[in-house]
C-alpha positions in Angstrom: 99.7 10.0 22.0 101.0 7.6 19.5 104.4 6.2 20.5 106.7 4.9 17.7 109.7 3.1 19.2 112.3 1.9 16.7 114.7 -0.8 17.7 118.4 -1.0 16.6 120.8 -3.8 17.1 124.5 -3.2 16.4 123.6 0.1 14.7 121.0 -1.5 12.2 117.2 -1.3 12.4 115.8 -4.4 13.9 112.1 -3.6 14.3 109.5 -1.2 15.9 106.6 -0.9 18.3 103.7 1.4 17.6 101.3 2.0 20.5 98.7 4.5 21.7 96.1 6.7 20.1 96.8 10.1 18.7 93.8 11.8 20.3 93.4 14.0 17.2 89.8 12.7 16.7 87.5 9.9 17.8 88.7 6.4 17.1 87.6 5.4 13.6 87.8 8.9 12.2 91.3 9.9 13.3 93.5 10.7 10.2 96.7 10.6 12.3 96.0 7.1 13.5 95.0 6.0 10.0 98.3 7.3 8.6 100.4 5.6 11.2 98.4 2.3 11.0 98.6 2.2 7.2 102.3 2.8 7.1 103.0 0.2 9.8 100.9 -2.4 8.0 102.6 -1.6 4.7 106.0 -2.0 6.3 105.1 -5.3 8.1 103.4 -6.8 5.0 106.3 -5.8 2.7 108.8 -7.4 5.1 106.9 -10.6 5.6 105.0 -11.1 2.3 107.2 -9.4 -0.3 110.7 -9.9 1.1 109.8 -13.2 2.7 111.5 -12.4 6.0 110.2 -14.5 8.9 109.6 -11.5 11.2 107.9 -11.7 14.6 104.8 -9.5 14.0 102.2 -9.0 16.6 99.2 -6.7 16.9 98.3 -5.9 20.4 95.8 -3.5 21.9 95.5 -1.6 18.6 99.3 -1.3 18.2 101.9 -3.3 16.4 105.2 -4.9 17.3 107.7 -6.1 14.6 111.1 -7.7 15.3 113.5 -9.2 12.8 116.5 -11.4 13.3 120.0 -10.0 13.1 120.7 -12.0 9.9 117.7 -10.4 8.2 118.7 -6.8 9.1 120.4 -6.1 5.8 117.4 -7.0 3.7 115.0 -4.9 5.8 117.3 -1.9 6.4 116.0 0.4 3.7 112.4 -0.3 4.5 112.7 0.1 8.2 114.7 3.4 7.8 112.0 4.6 5.3 109.2 3.8 7.8 111.1 5.7 10.6 111.6 8.7 8.3 107.8 8.6 7.5 107.0 8.5 11.2 109.4 11.4 11.9 107.7 13.5 9.2 104.3 12.7 10.7 105.6 13.7 14.1 106.7 17.1 12.7 103.2 17.6 11.3 101.5 16.4 14.5 104.0 17.0 17.3 101.2 16.9 20.0 100.1 13.5 18.8 103.2 11.4 18.0 106.5 10.7 19.6 109.4 8.8 17.9 112.2 7.2 19.9 115.1 4.9 19.3 116.1 2.0 21.5 119.3 -0.1 21.2 118.4 -3.7 21.9 
């Protein structure tokens, strides 16, 4: 199961953690994992390389962790909300493979 956890601080998106494997197919051929991975990398790369936000981005055990500072929340708000919306849509398509949660930090 892929776990997508979205962080909020004072009501604003402040990052996310993606972990796990969907189990829809073997690693390397799993379209659910590919969709999640692609969207997570697009989000992280846009935040760091396009917007120039100095986010804390880590890839760990095939997953990804991204955290932004409170002062950068406004510039990343739309992108992080869009990524969460995308993950929710994927969860609706593949409910047995993805969970989406929110955590106040």
